[in-house]
ZATIDREN-388733 format. One line per 2 residues: their letters; for each residue y, z, x of N, C-alpha, C, CB. Coordinates in pm, whole numbers. Each point is the difference from the previous one (the first is absolute). Glycine has a CB too. Example, Ala and Ser with C-alpha at 12.3 -4.5 7.8 and 13.67 -1.06 7.14 Angstrom:
2
AS) -569/780/1319/119/0/-89/120/0/90/-117/125/-189; 222/-197/154/119/6/82/109/73/-77/-63/-215/118;
//
This chain:
188
XX) -1581/-543/-263/110/75/-34/-6/17/-152/136/-83/201; -128/203/-256/13/17/-141/149/37/-33/-249/73/-18;
XX) 309/-149/-84/128/25/-31/19/4/-160/66/-106/229; 27/186/-266/41/9/-135/155/23/-10/-233/90/-60;
XX) 288/-128/-44/144/8/-26/26/111/-97/29/-243/42; 47/348/-3/49/102/-89/140/14/-2/-194/107/31;
XX) 252/-136/-142/149/10/-5/75/-90/92/-33/226/-64; -32/-345/99/70/-93/93/-24/35/153/178/-32/-185;
XX) -263/132/208/-31/45/138/-146/-40/22/170/200/0; -196/-270/102/-137/-42/38/-71/120/72/76/-250/22;
XX) -181/297/-82/-82/107/62/-127/-56/48/99/169/-146; -136/-144/278/-117/-59/57/-70/86/82/97/-199/-12;
XX) -228/160/35/-89/65/95/-64/-108/79/-43/199/-148; 68/-195/282/-73/-88/95/-135/53/28/210/-69/102;
XX) -305/-21/-72/-134/35/45/14/98/119/-97/-227/-79; 188/215/164/9/77/130/21/157/-40/110/-217/137;
XX) -53/235/-252/19/152/-36/-128/76/-15/204/-60/-117; -296/20/27/-118/71/-4/-91/-11/126/22/-32/-242;
XX) -4/-83/308/-79/-12/122/39/94/104/-31/-228/-50; 158/252/70/52/105/97/-40/134/-43/194/-138/55;
XX) -186/165/-186/-50/128/-54/-142/31/34/155/-31/-181; -234/-72/166/-144/15/24/-16/23/151/-66/-153/-201;
XX) 133/77/280/-21/11/143/45/139/48/32/-253/27; 79/306/-79/43/132/35/-105/106/-34/235/-76/-36;
XX) -290/64/-86/-101/91/-46/-123/-13/88/88/-12/-234; -122/-102/269/-129/-28/81/19/62/140/-50/-224/-125;
XX) 175/237/168/20/52/141/8/160/0/130/-223/63; -157/286/-168/-4/137/-14/110/75/-59/-131/-27/172;
XX) 230/-39/-224/118/65/-67/-53/64/-133/174/-172/104; -144/290/-126/-42/61/-125/92/-42/-118/-92/195/134;
XX) 30/-204/-252/75/-44/-119/125/73/-23/-206/-60/-96; 211/191/117/117/78/-25/121/-40/91/-154/185/-72;
XX) 124/-218/194/111/-45/101/45/-139/-47/-100/132/208; 6/-210/-249/40/-138/-52/79/3/-109/-188/-83/74;
XX) 152/175/-173/86/7/-122/128/56/33/-191/26/-143; 208/63/229/123/62/37/91/-108/59/-115/224/40;
XX) 57/-306/54/82/-102/59/40/-105/-102/-112/41/218; 24/-78/-315/42/-94/-108/114/61/-82/-236/-97/-12;
XX) 229/228/-18/97/65/-72/140/-4/69/-185/141/-93; 176/-111/224/123/10/86/60/-141/8/-93/199/141;
XX) 11/-306/-126/42/-139/-7/68/-42/-132/-186/-43/154; 124/93/-256/57/-34/-137/135/72/-19/-237/-28/-98;
XX) 250/158/140/124/70/-10/110/-68/87/-131/214/-47; 99/-268/161/85/-61/92/58/-128/-70/-134/97/204;
XX) 44/-183/-265/46/-112/-67/75/32/-127/-184/-117/100; 165/228/-166/73/44/-118/146/33/43/-217/93/-109;
XX) 234/-45/233/133/17/53/82/-133/5/-92/196/133; 23/-299/-84/68/-135/3/31/-44/-141/-120/-66/212;
XX) 21/76/-299/8/-53/-142/117/78/-75/-263/-58/-6; 265/189/26/101/76/-72/142/-52/31/-154/201/4;
XX) 181/-219/126/135/-49/30/20/-145/-33/11/167/176; -111/-253/-177/15/-134/-50/42/2/-137/-164/-79/150;
XX) 92/155/-224/32/16/-149/139/61/-21/-247/31/-50; 279/77/117/127/58/-20/115/-103/27/-103/225/63;
XX) 88/-315/38/91/-103/34/-15/-121/-82/2/87/219; -86/-78/-324/-11/-120/-96/-78/-115/48/212/62/-83;
XX) -302/-38/181/-99/-108/41/-138/30/-21/151/-62/159; -224/-33/-214/-144/13/-37/-70/-82/106/35/29/-257;
XX) -147/24/306/-68/-66/108/-71/-134/-76/-43/244/153; 22/-344/-58/-61/-114/-55/-155/26/-3/194/-153/87;
XX) -246/224/7/-146/22/4/-32/137/73/-40/-260/4; -66/316/-46/-53/127/69/-155/-45/31/167/194/-138;
XX) -204/-186/261/-132/-35/36/-70/98/86/71/-222/-23; -194/261/-13/-85/88/86/-70/-97/91/-36/188/-176;
XX) 44/-164/306/-54/-84/101/-63/84/115/172/-177/-63; -235/122/158/-63/77/99/92/93/82/-161/-181/4;
XX) 295/135/5/96/90/69/69/107/-79/32/-186/138; -66/194/-269/57/101/-85/44/-70/-132/76/142/204;
XX) 52/-112/-234/70/-49/-122/123/-84/38/-80/204/-128; 95/-319/83/110/-92/34/78/-14/-121/-124/-123/174;
XX) 254/148/-168/95/-26/-114/72/-117/44/27/236/-79; -31/-342/-7/90/-124/36/126/13/-73/-193/-157/35;
XX) 299/181/25/134/17/-74/54/-135/-46/56/205/140; 34/-206/-227/62/-129/-41/72/-56/120/28/73/-243;
XX) -12/-201/245/75/-68/117/149/44/-1/-157/-208/-11; 201/222/134/136/25/25/30/153/6/53/-221/-112;
XX) 70/253/142/40/147/8/20/48/-136/111/-23/220; -119/157/-223/33/65/-141/146/-19/-24/-180/181/16;
XX) 270/-131/51/142/-34/-10/76/76/113/-18/-38/-256; -50/108/332/70/64/116/-94/33/102/169/92/-140;
XX) -114/-89/261/-80/50/121/-53/138/-21/140/-138/150; -63/227/-200/-50/139/-23/-106/10/-97/212/76/53;
XX) -208/-150/-163/-113/5/-94/-123/-60/56/158/-10/-184; -155/-103/258/-109/-55/59/-67/89/98/103/-208/-40;
XX) -19/285/128/-54/89/97/-58/121/-76/167/-79/181; -109/130/-286/-55/104/-80/-145/-26/-48/233/48/-68;
XX) -251/-170/8/-130/-44/-50/-102/-7/115/115/-132/-184; -73/70/299/-83/-13/109/-60/144/54/139/-218/53;
XX) -48/310/-44/-36/126/57/-45/106/-94/152/-58/167; -147/31/-295/-34/95/-112/-149/43/18/172/-114/-165;
XX) -256/27/185/-147/32/24/-19/110/109/-60/-242/-64; 111/216/177/-16/100/111/66/129/-28/-10/-181/157;
XX) 125/175/-231/63/126/-31/-88/80/-97/228/-103/37; -286/41/-128/-86/60/-92/-120/68/72/74/-171/-172;
XX) -135/98/278/-111/60/72/54/118/80/-124/-222/13; 241/221/46/57/109/79/32/119/-89/94/-165/163;
XX) -47/136/-283/39/117/-88/-136/63/-50/234/-113/-79; -332/30/47/-132/59/-35/-62/85/109/-35/-194/-145;
XX) 37/136/261/-51/74/128/77/135/22/-58/-231/113; 187/224/-125/82/123/18/-33/109/-107/185/-145/100;
XX) -182/87/-221/-34/101/-114/-145/54/9/163/-124/-153; -259/42/187/-132/53/21/-18/91/115/-72/-197/-102;
XX) 146/170/205/-6/89/121/55/136/-29/23/-197/147; 92/203/-232/53/125/-31/-79/81/-100/211/-99/52;
XX) -280/25/-144/-72/74/-112/-152/23/39/161/-108/-178; -223/15/260/-139/23/26/-43/-11/150/-34/-85/-231;
XX) 133/63/311/-29/-15/143/-55/-133/37/-40/236/7; -5/-252/117/-39/-135/50/-131/-47/-62/117/48/215;
XX) -113/-116/-326/-117/-46/-63/-19/-155/25/26/189/-174; -136/-253/140/-21/-125/3/102/-88/-72/-225/70/28;
XX) 274/-22/-145/102/-63/-74/126/-10/77/-103/79/-201; 141/28/266/118/3/80/-12/-99/126/36/246/-81;
XX) -150/-241/143/-25/-83/119/0/-154/-40/-141/195/107; 80/-228/-223/3/-140/-40/137/-44/-33/-227/19/-81;
XX) 302/67/12/143/-38/-42/78/-28/128/-4/147/-214; -12/-48/312/80/-19/136/-42/-129/60/14/249/49;
XX) -141/-282/-42/-54/-108/76/58/-137/-79/-231/148/86; 219/-146/-218/28/-115/-77/148/-30/10/-192/50/-154;
XX) 276/57/145/140/-20/13/55/-52/127/5/168/-153; -67/-108/268/28/-41/133/-52/-137/31/-3/233/62;
XX) -115/-257/-110/-66/-132/25/84/-114/-61/-230/111/0; 276/-88/-121/75/-102/-69/139/-25/54/-128/61/-193;
XX) 174/30/276/130/-18/71/-13/-80/131/75/219/-100; -195/-241/142/-19/-85/117/72/-140/-22/-228/120/50;
XX) 289/-176/50/79/-120/-17/-82/-127/-7/178/117/118; -295/-124/-175/-79/-119/-23/61/-76/-119/-211/111/92;
XX) 206/-242/-88/77/-81/-92/-45/31/-145/27/-183/179; -152/223/-206/-33/15/-140/-9/143/-46/-116/-210/18;
XX) 162/299/64/19/136/-28/138/34/-42/-175/43/155; 192/72/-223/130/44/-42/107/10/117/-123/124/-186;
XX) 77/-72/299/84/26/117/42/-139/54/-119/227/58; 29/-326/-57/40/-131/52/106/-69/-94/-232/-21/110;
XX) 209/36/-239/87/-60/-92/143/65/-4/-207/-61/-130; 198/200/149/140/72/17/64/-42/119/-74/196/-112;
XX) 4/-199/232/60/-42/119/57/-135/-7/-150/141/111; 74/-231/-181/54/-142/-26/130/0/-71/-228/-85/-12;
XX) 231/170/-95/119/11/-81/123/53/79/-151/36/-197; 114/75/281/106/66/77/59/-94/108/-116/223/-42;
XX) 34/-302/97/46/-96/107/39/-138/-55/-149/120/160; 151/-132/-289/31/-120/-68/-89/-123/40/232/93/-15;
XX) -362/-65/28/-85/-102/37/-12/-53/139/41/-42/-213; 29/117/301/-14/-49/149/-140/29/40/245/47/65;
XX) -281/-120/36/-138/9/48/-28/141/64/0/-255/40; -112/309/-77/-40/127/46/-139/-4/57/149/102/-165;
XX) -171/-215/220/-145/-20/64/-26/99/107/8/-243/-41; 86/273/131/-28/98/105/-30/139/-61/150/-130/159;
XX) -85/168/-253/-28/134/-63/-133/1/-69/242/38/-32; -273/-151/-39/-130/-5/-58/-113/-2/96/103/-110/-180;
XX) -93/37/278/-117/-14/99/-13/132/80/36/-258/24; 72/333/-9/-10/127/62/-79/95/-86/214/-40/113;
XX) -188/42/-245/-75/85/-87/-145/-46/-12/210/51/-123; -227/-180/122/-142/-46/1/-80/51/110/73/-195/-105;
XX) -14/182/228/-63/64/119/-20/146/-8/100/-173/126; -3/251/-181/-16/144/-24/-110/34/-91/231/23/39;
XX) -239/-101/-147/-106/20/-100/-129/-32/57/151/-49/-179; -165/-54/257/-123/-37/72/-55/117/89/82/-243/-1;
XX) 20/304/75/-28/112/78/-51/121/-85/173/-85/161; -116/107/-269/-46/103/-85/-141/-23/-50/233/37/-62;
XX) -264/-156/25/-132/-36/-58/-108/18/119/111/-177/-180; -64/142/305/-102/19/104/-18/151/30/58/-230/101;
XX) 50/309/-103/-15/150/16/-85/58/-114/228/14/116; -207/-57/-240/-87/46/-111/-143/-39/26/189/-20/-161;
XX) -212/-99/199/-136/-46/24/-74/75/107/77/-215/-73; -1/255/185/-58/71/109/-35/144/-49/133/-142/171;
XX) -49/186/-257/-22/150/-48/-98/-8/-120/246/85/70; -294/-198/-109/-96/-3/-115/55/20/-127/-154/75/140;
XX) 285/-98/-146/69/20/-139/56/-124/-51/60/227/55; -133/-335/-31/45/-141/-45/17/-2/-160/-132/-114/207;
XX) 253/65/-245/22/-22/-137/-11/-144/-47/137/195/13; -239/-232/-90/-25/-131/-31/115/-59/-76/-240/48/2;
XX) 301/21/-87/119/-50/-79/120/-19/98/-80/124/-217; 95/-42/318/106/-32/102/-27/-127/69/39/237/35;
XX) -157/-250/9/-42/-112/78/24/-141/-80/-176/163/117; 132/-147/-246/11/-125/-88/148/-26/-28/-229/45/-114;
XX) 309/55/98/142/-13/-22/66/-61/123/-4/196/-157; -31/-138/273/48/-53/130/-33/-146/20/-27/227/94;
XX) -97/-273/-119/-34/-134/11/75/-90/-95/-216/76/76; 243/-19/-197/87/-83/-91/147/-9/46/-150/68/-188;
XX) 201/40/249/133/-5/45/9/-105/124/38/253/-84; -133/-252/171/1/-88/108/-12/-147/-47/-98/182/139;
XX) 12/-210/-230/-25/-127/-63/128/-42/-84/-259/52/-8; 328/34/-52/125/-36/-79/112/-24/101/-69/143/-206;
XX) 83/-73/309/98/-24/108/-25/-134/66/20/247/39; -148/-275/-1/-34/-123/74/30/-122/-100/-191/124/150;
XX) 155/-113/-282/22/-104/-86/153/-32/-19/-218/64/-108; 301/40/102/140/-10/-19/66/-68/134/-7/215/-167;
XX) -62/-194/272/67/-56/131/-44/-140/21/6/227/111; -121/-264/-186/-46/-142/19/79/-104/-61/-208/88/11;
//
């Protein structure tokens, strides 16, 4: 892990980030699609950062890792339920707004598709995704194990269907394995 501190925020790159990029490129993804996906991911995270900064909170760390970009917020709540929920959902809202704008102006492009997928995927109720954190906040931390496991099963079915159709996404598979491992580690 390479880390530097800029303005009190730790910026880092995990070895898993370039490793996943290389793996995705080796499996036949073209550079243009990969760059578009990275741009959409960055814009998603900018949505979170924008509202964190508007609400007077600076992240502790921003890390590029195999699953994308992780923003480590300061400990504790911002100062209200609404502000916390706004920060959690801001990234997905950015993706959906970009997709809607792109659809209206240019039609169904890969930029629109990636933003839709990224926004929807991040809303899944897995513990380390925006949707899981928002659901945790909405239910005041009550156990959501059944909801999470239902979505794990549905995602597994989606991966099997994609594999059967020959449309397997390596990044989806890696993210899914990460989500399962994170859920299992939290349950242990």
